[in-house]
C-alpha positions as a Python dict, from the first residue, in 0.01 Angstrom:
ca = {
    (1, 'M'): (0, 0, 0),
    (2, 'R'): (-129, -179, -310),
    (3, 'T'): (32, -183, -653),
    (4, 'A'): (-232, 38, -813),
    (5, 'E'): (-185, 296, -537),
    (6, 'R'): (194, 290, -575),
    (7, 'L'): (159, 341, -947),
    (8, 'A'): (-100, 616, -905),
    (9, 'G'): (124, 798, -657),
    (10, 'A'): (433, 791, -879),
    (11, 'K'): (489, 1113, -1074),
    (12, 'R'): (801, 998, -1257),
    (13, 'I'): (845, 637, -1370),
    (14, 'V'): (1137, 451, -1527),
    (15, 'I'): (1054, 133, -1721),
    (16, 'K'): (1326, -113, -1814),
    (17, 'V'): (1266, -329, -2122),
    (18, 'G'): (1490, -625, -2207),
    (19, 'S'): (1590, -755, -2550),
    (20, 'S'): (1398, -1079, -2517),
    (21, 'S'): (1080, -888, -2432),
    (22, 'I'): (1056, -697, -2761),
    (23, 'T'): (1248, -892, -3026),
    (24, 'G'): (1202, -1220, -3209),
    (25, 'A'): (879, -1396, -3119),
    (26, 'N'): (799, -1118, -2871),
    (27, 'E'): (813, -821, -3110),
    (28, 'A'): (445, -744, -3051),
    (29, 'N'): (521, -668, -2685),
    (30, 'L'): (669, -332, -2781),
    (31, 'D'): (323, -197, -2864),
    (32, 'L'): (191, -335, -2536),
    (33, 'I'): (465, -153, -2343),
    (34, 'V'): (409, 168, -2536),
    (35, 'D'): (35, 146, -2464),
    (36, 'F'): (121, 138, -2094),
    (37, 'V'): (360, 432, -2135),
    (38, 'A'): (86, 629, -2311),
    (39, 'Q'): (-166, 539, -2040),
    (40, 'Q'): (68, 679, -1776),
    (41, 'A'): (152, 988, -1980),
    (42, 'Q'): (-217, 1061, -2027),
    (43, 'A'): (-253, 1042, -1650),
    (44, 'G'): (-2, 1326, -1621),
    (45, 'K'): (304, 1119, -1537),
    (46, 'E'): (655, 1147, -1677),
    (47, 'V'): (780, 818, -1819),
    (48, 'I'): (1137, 722, -1910),
    (49, 'V'): (1207, 399, -2100),
    (50, 'V'): (1540, 217, -2069),
    (51, 'S'): (1535, -26, -2357),
    (52, 'S'): (1769, -298, -2476),
    (53, 'G'): (1718, -463, -2813),
    (54, 'A'): (1951, -290, -3059),
    (55, 'I'): (2187, -584, -3114),
    (56, 'A'): (1905, -839, -3118),
    (57, 'T'): (1719, -626, -3373),
    (58, 'A'): (2017, -604, -3607),
    (59, 'A'): (2149, -960, -3588),
    (60, 'P'): (1891, -1123, -3822),
    (61, 'L'): (1954, -850, -4080),
    (62, 'I'): (2308, -979, -4138),
    (63, 'G'): (2226, -1345, -4091),
    (64, 'L'): (2342, -1398, -3734),
    (65, 'T'): (2149, -1655, -3534),
    (66, 'V'): (2378, -1671, -3229),
    (67, 'K'): (2523, -1394, -3016),
    (68, 'S'): (2859, -1270, -3146),
    (69, 'E'): (3148, -1267, -2899),
    (70, 'D'): (3347, -1033, -3126),
    (71, 'L'): (3349, -677, -2988),
    (72, 'A'): (3367, -504, -3325),
    (73, 'T'): (3074, -708, -3457),
    (74, 'S'): (2868, -631, -3147),
    (75, 'Q'): (2946, -261, -3184),
    (76, 'A'): (2845, -269, -3550),
    (77, 'L'): (2521, -452, -3467),
    (78, 'A'): (2442, -193, -3200),
    (79, 'S'): (2491, 85, -3452),
    (80, 'I'): (2261, -82, -3706),
    (81, 'G'): (2000, -198, -3460),
    (82, 'Q'): (1965, 119, -3252),
    (83, 'A'): (1828, 310, -3550),
    (84, 'R'): (1580, 31, -3625),
    (85, 'L'): (1479, 6, -3259),
    (86, 'M'): (1413, 379, -3233),
    (87, 'G'): (1207, 358, -3552),
    (88, 'R'): (987, 96, -3390),
    (89, 'Y'): (939, 311, -3080),
    (90, 'E'): (865, 616, -3295),
    (91, 'R'): (595, 436, -3494),
    (92, 'S'): (438, 285, -3185),
    (93, 'L'): (439, 608, -2984),
    (94, 'D'): (298, 797, -3282),
    (95, 'R'): (-25, 597, -3240),
    (96, 'H'): (-73, 795, -2918),
    (97, 'G'): (58, 1129, -3042),
    (98, 'L'): (381, 1091, -2843),
    (99, 'I'): (737, 1162, -2955),
    (100, 'P'): (1046, 962, -2848),
    (101, 'G'): (1384, 1118, -2774),
    (102, 'Q'): (1696, 903, -2782),
    (103, 'I'): (1968, 917, -2515),
    (104, 'L'): (2268, 682, -2541),
    (105, 'L'): (2482, 658, -2229),
    (106, 'T'): (2818, 516, -2131),
    (107, 'V'): (2951, 454, -1781),
    (108, 'D'): (3150, 778, -1797),
    (109, 'N'): (2828, 974, -1855),
    (110, 'L'): (2709, 877, -1508),
    (111, 'D'): (3038, 829, -1320),
    (112, 'E'): (3192, 1168, -1399),
    (113, 'E'): (3033, 1483, -1259),
    (114, 'Q'): (3015, 1706, -1566),
    (115, 'P'): (2887, 1439, -1809),
    (116, 'R'): (2636, 1330, -1542),
    (117, 'M'): (2507, 1686, -1511),
    (118, 'N'): (2483, 1712, -1890),
    (119, 'S'): (2290, 1385, -1908),
    (120, 'S'): (2055, 1497, -1632),
    (121, 'R'): (1993, 1831, -1803),
    (122, 'A'): (1913, 1666, -2137),
    (123, 'L'): (1680, 1420, -1967),
    (124, 'E'): (1498, 1691, -1774),
    (125, 'R'): (1449, 1902, -2085),
    (126, 'L'): (1300, 1612, -2281),
    (127, 'L'): (1052, 1553, -2000),
    (128, 'E'): (968, 1923, -1976),
    (129, 'I'): (866, 1936, -2343),
    (130, 'G'): (656, 1620, -2322),
    (131, 'V'): (893, 1383, -2501),
    (132, 'V'): (937, 1018, -2394),
    (133, 'P'): (1311, 955, -2338),
    (134, 'I'): (1429, 620, -2474),
    (135, 'I'): (1762, 535, -2311),
    (136, 'N'): (2009, 262, -2402),
    (137, 'E'): (2374, 198, -2339),
    (138, 'N'): (2590, 331, -2622),
    (139, 'D'): (2708, -15, -2723),
    (140, 'S'): (2855, 107, -3051),
    (141, 'V'): (3140, 276, -2859),
    (142, 'A'): (3140, 95, -2524),
    (143, 'T'): (3403, -171, -2455),
    (144, 'Q'): (3400, -454, -2204),
    (145, 'E'): (3604, -247, -1960),
    (146, 'I'): (3369, 55, -1964),
    (147, 'R'): (3024, -101, -1992),
    (148, 'F'): (2733, -103, -1753),
    (149, 'G'): (2716, -472, -1843),
    (150, 'D'): (2338, -492, -1849),
    (151, 'N'): (2047, -252, -1877),
    (152, 'D'): (1906, -356, -1540),
    (153, 'R'): (2202, -181, -1383),
    (154, 'L'): (2166, 111, -1624),
    (155, 'A'): (1796, 145, -1542),
    (156, 'S'): (1863, 153, -1169),
    (157, 'R'): (2121, 427, -1214),
    (158, 'V'): (1893, 625, -1444),
    (159, 'S'): (1614, 602, -1186),
    (160, 'L'): (1843, 773, -933),
    (161, 'L'): (1973, 1025, -1187),
    (162, 'A'): (1615, 1120, -1276),
    (163, 'Q'): (1500, 1114, -912),
    (164, 'A'): (1221, 881, -1017),
    (165, 'D'): (945, 769, -785),
    (166, 'L'): (918, 421, -933),
    (167, 'L'): (1128, 178, -1136),
    (168, 'I'): (950, -103, -1321),
    (169, 'L'): (1177, -391, -1424),
    (170, 'L'): (1012, -603, -1692),
    (171, 'S'): (1117, -965, -1707),
    (172, 'D'): (1038, -1305, -1854),
    (173, 'V'): (894, -1410, -1516),
    (174, 'D'): (630, -1237, -1307),
    (175, 'S'): (818, -1210, -976),
    (176, 'L'): (1127, -1291, -777),
    (177, 'Y'): (1120, -1655, -665),
    (178, 'S'): (1312, -1847, -402),
    (179, 'K'): (1452, -2063, -681),
    (180, 'P'): (1396, -2086, -1059),
    (181, 'P'): (1014, -2086, -1093),
    (182, 'G'): (1007, -2409, -1292),
    (183, 'E'): (1165, -2604, -1007),
    (184, 'D'): (976, -2786, -733),
    (185, 'G'): (935, -2582, -418),
    (186, 'A'): (986, -2244, -583),
    (187, 'E'): (801, -1977, -386),
    (188, 'R'): (706, -1633, -510),
    (189, 'I'): (842, -1345, -302),
    (190, 'A'): (584, -1066, -291),
    (191, 'V'): (779, -801, -99),
    (192, 'V'): (1149, -740, -37),
    (193, 'N'): (1231, -507, 251),
    (194, 'Q'): (1566, -335, 295),
    (195, 'D'): (1683, -560, 576),
    (196, 'D'): (1566, -888, 420),
    (197, 'D'): (1836, -1154, 389),
    (198, 'L'): (1811, -1298, 39),
    (199, 'S'): (2120, -1517, 59),
    (200, 'H'): (1902, -1828, 49),
    (201, 'I'): (1753, -1741, -288),
    (202, 'Q'): (1876, -1945, -582),
    (203, 'V'): (1898, -1712, -881),
    (204, 'S'): (2081, -1734, -1209),
    (205, 'G'): (2323, -1473, -1339),
    (206, 'T'): (2307, -1612, -1689),
    (207, 'S'): (2110, -1472, -1979),
    (208, 'T'): (1948, -1611, -2290),
    (209, 'G'): (1969, -1501, -2652),
    (210, 'Y'): (2101, -1148, -2694),
    (211, 'G'): (2020, -1026, -2343),
    (212, 'T'): (2298, -959, -2094),
    (213, 'G'): (2102, -982, -1771),
    (214, 'G'): (1936, -1249, -1564),
    (215, 'A'): (1756, -1281, -1233),
    (216, 'L'): (2076, -1198, -1046),
    (217, 'T'): (2125, -866, -1226),
    (218, 'K'): (1761, -771, -1175),
    (219, 'L'): (1786, -845, -804),
    (220, 'A'): (2104, -637, -773),
    (221, 'A'): (1953, -350, -974),
    (222, 'A'): (1631, -352, -773),
    (223, 'R'): (1815, -339, -442),
    (224, 'Y'): (2045, -63, -567),
    (225, 'A'): (1750, 155, -670),
    (226, 'A'): (1557, 80, -350),
    (227, 'E'): (1859, 172, -140),
    (228, 'G'): (1861, 503, -326),
    (229, 'G'): (1498, 569, -233),
    (230, 'V'): (1324, 446, -549),
    (231, 'G'): (1048, 185, -517),
    (232, 'V'): (1083, -105, -759),
    (233, 'I'): (828, -338, -919),
    (234, 'L'): (954, -655, -1087),
    (235, 'T'): (696, -818, -1313),
    (236, 'A'): (649, -998, -1644),
    (237, 'T'): (634, -789, -1961),
    (238, 'E'): (292, -918, -2064),
    (239, 'L'): (149, -815, -1724),
    (240, 'V'): (262, -452, -1730),
    (241, 'E'): (-75, -309, -1835),
    (242, 'S'): (-250, -484, -1547),
    (243, 'L'): (-39, -304, -1286),
    (244, 'A'): (-288, -19, -1285),
    (245, 'E'): (-558, -273, -1201),
    (246, 'G'): (-367, -400, -899),
    (247, 'N'): (-199, -700, -1063),
    (248, 'P'): (-70, -910, -770),
    (249, 'H'): (182, -1104, -980),
    (250, 'H'): (496, -905, -911),
    (251, 'T'): (761, -839, -648),
    (252, 'W'): (776, -503, -470),
    (253, 'F'): (1113, -377, -343),
    (254, 'E'): (1055, -136, -57),
    (255, 'P'): (1258, 185, -90),
    (256, 'V'): (1464, 320, 198),
    (257, 'N'): (1246, 627, 260),
    (258, 'E'): (920, 428, 259),
    (259, 'A'): (1062, 154, 478),
    (260, 'A'): (1170, 416, 731),
    (261, 'S'): (838, 601, 735),
}
């Protein structure tokens, strides 16, 4: 099955957006992502956005140029930046007549039964009334001990909570590679099946700037979602709009149910 067909067949889509994709020099990418969201919504699909970027949005406002390791400062930045980030999504979505709805989650919201049911109910209601849910970790109250750690992991869990058909992980690179793509001999991996052994792949768990994820977290998140029955596309942010045209520059993670069929 081709990418365009997978996208066309998905009724509910989760899109994960990283900090580096929509802040700093890449601020203009937010409109590009929202244009894709609107395109899918106009096609009758339900779209959920899991977006980082609150801390990276706030840092320049108080003169920070490097990531703070102080928990209280990070929490304060999240509080400042989340409002700004939602304002950006609101203005961008308004161009298409769409309304965003904010959901901030902690680990407890998905680990404990009653909070998980409450989160699911809120998410379902937003989708029912035609609102685009914008989800982020509630970093203003989360501590190191009770954090998802990165929004790749959060997005994979949200995709299962929402019973999504497709998870799109946006990245700085267009695919999963056998080693960092700038290195000699790096090969693009087009498809990852459930039983594929990826132990030979050289991926980094480090992040840059204000992001908390890397290739390792994306790989783990993609496999987690696929094991739960959700197909996953990993691609570069700037290529997201071309997915509907069959963009071949991505990695497809085969979900359990599709692999078994």
